[in-house]
C-alpha positions as CSV (number, residue, x, y, z in Angstrom):
1,M,76.9,114.2,88.5
2,T,80.5,113.3,89.4
3,T,79.3,112.0,92.8
4,K,77.3,109.3,91.0
5,L,80.2,108.0,88.9
6,H,80.9,104.2,89.2
7,V,84.4,102.8,89.1
8,N,85.4,100.0,86.7
9,S,84.8,97.0,88.9
10,D,86.5,94.5,86.6
11,R,89.7,96.6,86.3
12,L,89.9,97.2,90.1
13,W,89.5,93.5,90.8
14,K,92.1,92.6,88.2
15,S,94.5,95.0,89.8
16,L,94.0,93.5,93.2
17,M,94.4,90.0,91.9
18,D,97.5,90.9,89.9
19,M,99.1,92.5,93.0
20,A,98.1,89.5,95.1
21,Q,100.5,87.4,93.0
22,I,103.4,89.3,94.6
23,G,104.1,87.3,97.8
24,A,101.2,84.9,97.2
25,T,100.8,82.1,99.7
26,E,99.4,78.6,99.2
27,K,96.2,79.3,101.1
28,G,95.4,82.3,98.9
29,G,96.9,85.1,101.0
30,V,100.1,87.1,100.9
31,C,103.3,87.4,102.8
32,R,104.7,90.8,101.8
33,L,106.6,92.2,104.8
34,A,107.6,95.8,104.9
35,L,110.8,96.7,102.9
36,T,111.5,93.2,101.7
37,D,112.1,92.5,98.0
38,L,108.5,91.6,97.6
39,D,107.4,94.9,99.1
40,K,109.7,96.6,96.5
41,E,108.2,94.6,93.7
42,A,104.7,95.6,94.7
43,R,105.7,99.3,95.0
44,D,107.4,99.1,91.6
45,L,104.2,97.8,90.0
46,F,102.0,100.5,91.7
47,V,104.4,103.2,90.5
48,K,104.3,101.8,86.9
49,W,100.5,101.7,86.9
50,C,100.3,105.3,88.2
51,K,102.8,106.6,85.6
52,D,100.7,104.8,83.0
53,A,97.7,106.8,84.3
54,G,99.6,110.1,83.8
55,C,100.6,110.6,87.5
56,T,103.8,112.2,88.7
57,I,105.5,110.3,91.6
58,K,107.2,111.5,94.7
59,V,108.8,109.5,97.5
60,D,109.6,110.9,100.9
61,K,112.4,109.9,103.3
62,M,110.4,107.2,104.9
63,G,109.5,105.6,101.6
64,N,106.0,106.9,101.5
65,V,104.9,107.1,97.8
66,F,102.6,109.8,96.4
67,A,101.2,109.6,92.9
68,R,99.6,112.9,91.8
69,R,96.9,113.6,89.3
70,A,97.0,117.3,88.4
71,G,94.1,119.5,89.1
72,K,92.9,122.8,87.6
73,D,94.8,124.7,90.3
74,N,97.9,122.8,91.4
75,T,98.8,125.5,94.0
76,L,95.9,124.2,96.1
77,A,96.3,121.5,98.7
78,P,95.5,118.1,97.2
79,V,92.9,115.6,98.2
80,V,94.7,112.4,99.1
81,T,93.8,108.7,99.5
82,G,95.8,105.6,100.2
83,S,96.8,102.9,102.6
84,H,99.6,100.3,102.8
85,I,101.1,97.5,100.7
86,D,103.0,95.6,103.4
87,S,101.2,92.6,105.0
88,Q,101.2,90.3,108.0
89,P,103.4,87.1,107.7
90,T,100.2,85.2,106.9
91,G,98.1,88.1,105.6
92,G,95.3,88.5,103.2
93,K,95.2,90.0,99.7
94,F,92.8,92.9,100.6
95,D,94.1,94.4,103.8
96,G,95.8,97.7,103.1
97,V,96.4,97.2,99.4
98,Y,92.7,97.6,98.6
99,G,93.0,101.3,99.8
100,V,96.1,101.8,97.7
101,L,94.6,100.4,94.5
102,A,91.2,102.0,95.1
103,G,93.1,105.3,94.9
104,L,94.6,104.3,91.6
105,E,91.1,103.3,90.3
106,V,89.7,106.7,91.3
107,I,92.4,108.3,89.1
108,R,91.8,105.9,86.2
109,T,88.0,106.5,86.4
110,L,88.5,110.3,86.4
111,N,90.7,109.8,83.4
112,D,88.1,107.7,81.6
113,A,85.4,110.3,82.2
114,K,87.8,113.2,81.3
115,I,86.9,114.9,84.5
116,E,89.3,117.6,85.8
117,T,89.0,118.4,89.5
118,L,89.8,121.8,91.0
119,R,92.4,120.4,93.3
120,P,95.1,117.7,92.6
121,I,94.3,114.2,93.7
122,E,96.9,111.8,95.0
123,A,97.1,108.1,95.7
124,S,99.6,107.0,98.3
125,I,101.4,104.1,99.9
126,W,102.4,104.4,103.6
127,T,105.4,102.4,104.7
128,N,105.2,99.8,107.4
129,E,101.6,100.2,108.5
130,E,101.4,96.7,109.9
131,G,104.2,96.9,112.4
132,S,104.8,93.2,111.8
133,R,108.5,93.5,110.8
134,F,109.3,96.8,112.4
135,A,107.5,98.0,115.5
136,P,105.5,100.1,116.1
137,A,102.7,100.0,113.5
138,M,101.9,103.0,111.3
139,V,105.4,104.5,112.0
140,S,105.7,106.4,108.7
141,S,102.3,108.0,108.8
142,G,103.0,108.7,112.4
143,I,106.1,110.8,111.4
144,F,103.9,112.6,108.8
145,G,101.4,113.3,111.6
146,G,104.0,114.5,114.0
147,A,103.8,111.6,116.5
148,F,107.4,110.5,115.9
149,D,110.5,112.1,114.4
150,L,112.4,110.9,111.3
151,E,115.4,109.6,113.2
152,Y,113.2,107.4,115.3
153,G,111.5,106.0,112.2
154,L,114.6,105.3,110.3
155,S,116.2,103.6,113.4
156,R,113.4,101.0,113.9
157,A,114.9,97.6,113.7
158,D,113.5,94.1,112.9
159,L,114.3,91.0,115.0
160,D,117.5,90.6,112.9
161,G,118.7,94.1,113.7
162,K,118.1,95.5,110.2
163,T,116.8,99.1,110.4
164,M,114.1,100.7,108.3
165,G,116.7,103.3,107.1
166,E,119.0,100.6,105.8
167,E,116.2,98.6,104.2
168,L,114.7,101.7,102.5
169,K,118.1,102.3,100.9
170,R,118.6,98.7,99.9
171,I,115.3,98.5,98.0
172,G,115.6,101.9,96.5
173,Y,112.8,103.7,98.3
174,A,114.7,106.1,100.5
175,G,113.3,109.2,98.9
176,D,114.3,112.9,99.1
177,E,111.0,114.5,100.0
178,P,110.4,115.7,103.6
179,V,108.1,113.5,105.6
180,G,105.1,115.8,106.2
181,G,105.1,119.5,106.4
182,R,102.7,120.0,103.5
183,P,99.0,120.4,103.6
184,F,96.3,117.9,102.6
185,H,92.9,119.4,101.9
186,A,91.4,116.0,102.9
187,F,92.6,112.4,103.3
188,F,90.4,109.4,102.7
189,E,91.3,105.7,103.3
190,A,89.2,102.8,101.9
191,H,89.6,99.5,103.7
192,I,88.0,96.2,104.4
193,E,86.3,96.3,107.8
194,Q,88.4,93.5,109.3
195,G,85.5,92.7,111.5
196,P,82.0,91.2,111.2
197,I,79.7,94.1,111.8
198,L,78.8,95.2,108.3
199,E,78.3,91.6,107.1
200,H,76.1,90.9,110.2
201,D,74.0,94.0,109.7
202,K,73.8,93.6,106.0
203,K,75.3,97.0,105.2
204,Q,77.4,97.7,102.1
205,I,79.4,100.7,103.5
206,G,80.8,101.5,106.9
207,I,81.1,105.3,107.5
208,V,84.0,105.4,109.9
209,Q,83.7,107.9,112.7
210,G,87.0,107.2,114.3
211,G,89.0,104.4,116.0
212,L,90.1,102.8,119.2
213,G,93.1,104.0,121.1
214,Q,96.0,101.6,121.5
215,R,98.9,100.9,123.8
216,W,101.6,98.4,123.0
217,M,104.0,97.0,125.6
218,E,107.1,94.8,125.3
219,V,107.8,92.6,128.3
220,T,110.8,90.4,129.2
221,M,110.8,88.0,132.1
222,V,114.2,86.5,133.1
223,G,114.5,83.4,135.4
224,V,117.0,80.6,135.5
225,E,117.5,78.0,132.8
226,S,117.8,74.5,134.3
227,H,117.2,70.9,133.5
228,A,113.5,69.9,133.3
229,G,114.1,66.6,135.2
230,P,116.4,67.1,138.1
231,T,115.2,70.6,139.1
232,P,112.4,70.4,141.8
233,M,109.3,72.5,141.1
234,R,109.5,74.4,144.4
235,I,112.9,76.0,143.6
236,R,112.4,76.8,139.9
237,K,112.5,80.3,138.4
238,D,110.5,79.5,135.3
239,A,110.1,82.5,133.1
240,M,107.3,80.8,131.1
241,V,105.2,80.3,134.2
242,G,105.4,84.1,134.8
243,A,104.5,84.9,131.2
244,A,101.6,82.5,131.3
245,S,100.2,84.2,134.4
246,V,100.4,87.6,132.6
247,I,98.8,86.2,129.5
248,T,95.8,85.0,131.5
249,A,95.6,88.4,133.3
250,V,95.7,90.3,130.0
251,N,92.8,88.2,128.7
252,K,90.9,89.0,131.9
253,I,91.5,92.7,131.5
254,G,90.1,92.6,127.9
255,N,87.0,90.9,129.3
256,S,86.6,93.4,132.1
257,Y,85.6,96.5,130.1
258,P,83.0,97.0,127.5
259,N,84.5,97.6,124.0
260,A,87.9,96.6,125.2
261,C,90.4,94.4,123.4
262,A,93.6,92.9,125.0
263,T,96.0,90.6,123.3
264,V,99.3,88.8,123.7
265,G,100.3,88.1,120.1
266,L,104.0,87.5,120.1
267,V,105.9,85.2,122.5
268,Q,109.6,84.2,122.3
269,C,110.9,81.6,124.7
270,M,114.6,81.0,125.4
271,P,116.3,78.6,125.0
272,N,113.1,77.1,123.5
273,S,114.1,73.5,124.3
274,R,111.6,70.9,125.4
275,N,113.7,69.6,128.3
276,T,115.0,72.9,129.6
277,I,113.2,75.2,132.0
278,P,112.7,78.5,130.2
279,G,115.1,81.1,131.4
280,K,113.8,84.1,129.4
281,V,110.5,84.9,127.8
282,F,109.8,88.0,125.7
283,F,106.2,88.8,124.8
284,T,104.1,91.7,123.6
285,I,100.8,93.2,125.0
286,D,98.3,95.0,122.7
287,L,95.5,97.0,124.5
288,R,92.7,98.9,122.8
289,H,89.7,101.0,123.9
290,N,87.7,103.9,122.6
291,E,88.0,105.9,125.9
292,D,91.4,107.1,126.9
293,E,90.7,106.9,130.6
294,T,89.8,103.3,130.4
295,L,92.8,102.5,128.1
296,T,95.0,104.0,130.8
297,K,93.4,101.8,133.5
298,M,93.9,98.7,131.4
299,A,97.6,99.6,130.9
300,N,98.1,100.1,134.7
301,E,96.4,96.7,135.3
302,A,98.7,95.0,132.8
303,K,101.8,96.4,134.4
304,D,100.6,95.4,137.8
305,A,100.0,91.9,136.6
306,C,103.6,91.7,135.2
307,E,105.1,92.9,138.5
308,K,103.0,90.4,140.5
309,A,103.9,87.5,138.2
310,A,107.6,88.4,138.4
311,S,107.6,88.7,142.1
312,A,105.7,85.4,142.7
313,N,108.1,83.4,140.5
314,G,111.4,85.0,141.4
315,L,111.9,86.6,138.0
316,K,113.6,89.8,136.8
317,L,111.2,92.0,134.9
318,E,111.7,94.4,132.0
319,Y,108.6,96.3,131.0
320,K,108.2,99.2,128.6
321,E,105.4,100.8,126.7
322,I,106.6,101.3,123.1
323,W,103.6,102.8,121.5
324,Y,100.6,104.9,122.5
325,L,97.9,105.9,120.0
326,P,95.0,108.0,121.5
327,P,91.4,107.3,120.4
328,T,90.8,108.9,117.0
329,H,87.9,111.1,115.9
330,F,87.6,111.9,112.2
331,S,86.6,115.2,110.5
332,Q,82.9,115.7,110.4
333,D,83.2,117.3,106.9
334,C,85.0,114.3,105.6
335,V,82.6,111.8,107.3
336,A,79.7,113.8,105.8
337,A,81.3,113.5,102.3
338,V,81.5,109.7,102.6
339,K,77.9,109.6,103.8
340,K,76.7,111.7,100.9
341,A,78.6,109.7,98.4
342,A,77.1,106.5,99.7
343,D,73.6,108.0,99.7
344,D,74.0,109.3,96.1
345,L,74.9,105.8,94.9
346,G,71.9,104.3,96.7
347,L,74.1,102.1,99.0
348,T,73.1,101.0,102.4
349,S,75.5,102.3,105.1
350,M,76.0,102.7,108.8
351,P,78.3,104.6,111.2
352,I,81.1,102.4,112.6
353,I,84.2,102.7,114.9
354,S,87.4,101.0,113.7
355,G,88.9,98.5,116.1
356,A,92.0,98.3,114.0
357,G,94.7,101.0,113.6
358,H,95.1,102.7,110.2
359,D,97.4,105.3,108.7
360,S,94.5,107.7,108.5
361,F,94.5,107.9,112.3
362,Y,97.9,109.7,112.3
363,I,97.1,111.7,109.2
364,S,94.0,113.0,110.9
365,R,96.3,114.9,113.3
366,V,97.4,117.2,110.5
367,A,94.5,117.0,108.0
368,P,90.8,116.4,107.8
369,A,90.3,112.7,107.4
370,A,87.8,109.8,107.2
371,M,87.5,106.2,106.1
372,V,85.3,104.0,104.0
373,F,84.8,100.4,105.2
374,V,83.5,97.5,103.1
375,P,82.5,94.1,104.4
376,C,84.9,91.2,104.6
377,E,83.8,87.6,104.7
378,G,83.2,86.4,108.3
379,G,85.0,89.5,109.5
380,I,88.3,87.6,109.1
381,S,91.5,89.6,108.4
382,H,95.2,89.2,109.2
383,N,94.7,85.7,107.8
384,E,95.4,84.1,104.4
385,I,91.7,83.2,104.0
386,E,90.7,86.9,104.2
387,N,88.1,87.5,101.5
388,A,85.8,90.2,100.1
389,N,83.5,90.1,97.1
390,P,84.0,92.2,93.9
391,E,80.7,94.1,94.3
392,D,81.5,95.4,97.8
393,I,85.0,96.2,96.7
394,A,83.7,98.3,93.8
395,A,81.0,99.9,95.9
396,G,83.5,101.1,98.4
397,C,85.8,102.5,95.7
398,S,82.8,104.3,94.1
399,V,82.0,105.9,97.5
400,L,85.7,106.9,97.8
401,L,85.5,108.5,94.3
402,G,82.4,110.5,95.2
403,A,83.8,111.8,98.5
404,M,87.2,112.7,96.9
405,V,85.6,114.6,94.0
406,E,83.4,116.5,96.3
407,R,86.3,117.6,98.5
408,A,88.6,118.1,95.5
409,N,86.1,120.6,94.0
410,A,85.7,122.5,97.3
411,V,87.3,125.9,97.4
């Protein structure tokens, strides 16, 4: 009967809207960058709500927060859910935080129904999932999953040179717990799809099978700054022309392979003056594919495009790959638990592959994991107008509840 429980839709929605006031933007989104004062305020509110729900709180050395609801046997590994609270600079009010507050709502619903699970249940926040302020993305769950070491994570710096370690201490979330090294019986993450497939196919639930692999590069092209008027075109060493050539090539790479995505999303031009030839351009490349071999080919082509552009324009080139995430395949047991929960509730569903990266990708390296997707309006995310409806949000959370209870009562 527990798999047919429904969460309190109104309470979940109110929690989301209350949290959305922290860092609210004029267009209805949020700007809540990792480890800022606004991130701290959101964390503090989540912790308060979890304590009010009877949870105990632990924080690890990367600032990951774990709120535990005790089970009948607390020596058993917990079933954990969660996501992130940090946002893009012009982010939406559902991305990440829905998965965090869905975990809290699971706990509240179990409290209301006076249901005690065999295993403990935990709701979590993972630090700096977005990678917007500190690159790479998902760095803290990456440490938990063994992809990075703690020193690497704490040393990640923003564009102003402030490190994650320094900022964790400043906002009071540099915890004492080790990062990782303890078992999860299962991990689930609820999330808006961030794409248009569920809405297009008129399905309520996406049963996520895994996700695209990713490679992130940082590229710097250095030419010669000079006056835009007196300097003839034929002798210029224009770093922006080199970067523009690569941007075009990256777009072509993304269109050359089925299921591929290729993006240049950040560009910094120096000195950034309208009447000076750019002497230095820094930009990023984001490549994604569900097959590792193809992803490697794409990376090789991107590097080749950078080298050719630098040579053709007389530029110096600095090129480095800063992040590699292989394609992810989730646990069949956890995927099946999500499917069963959706079926038990009479919800329409479909299998889906995630094009975006999520903390569950790294956690799946050390624990069985799966995700629950719900539709978002127009497939729009990483945008202030990101939107989802209360019915879908509640349906996804009820599926999360059913899957977690099933796993939490497994011996």
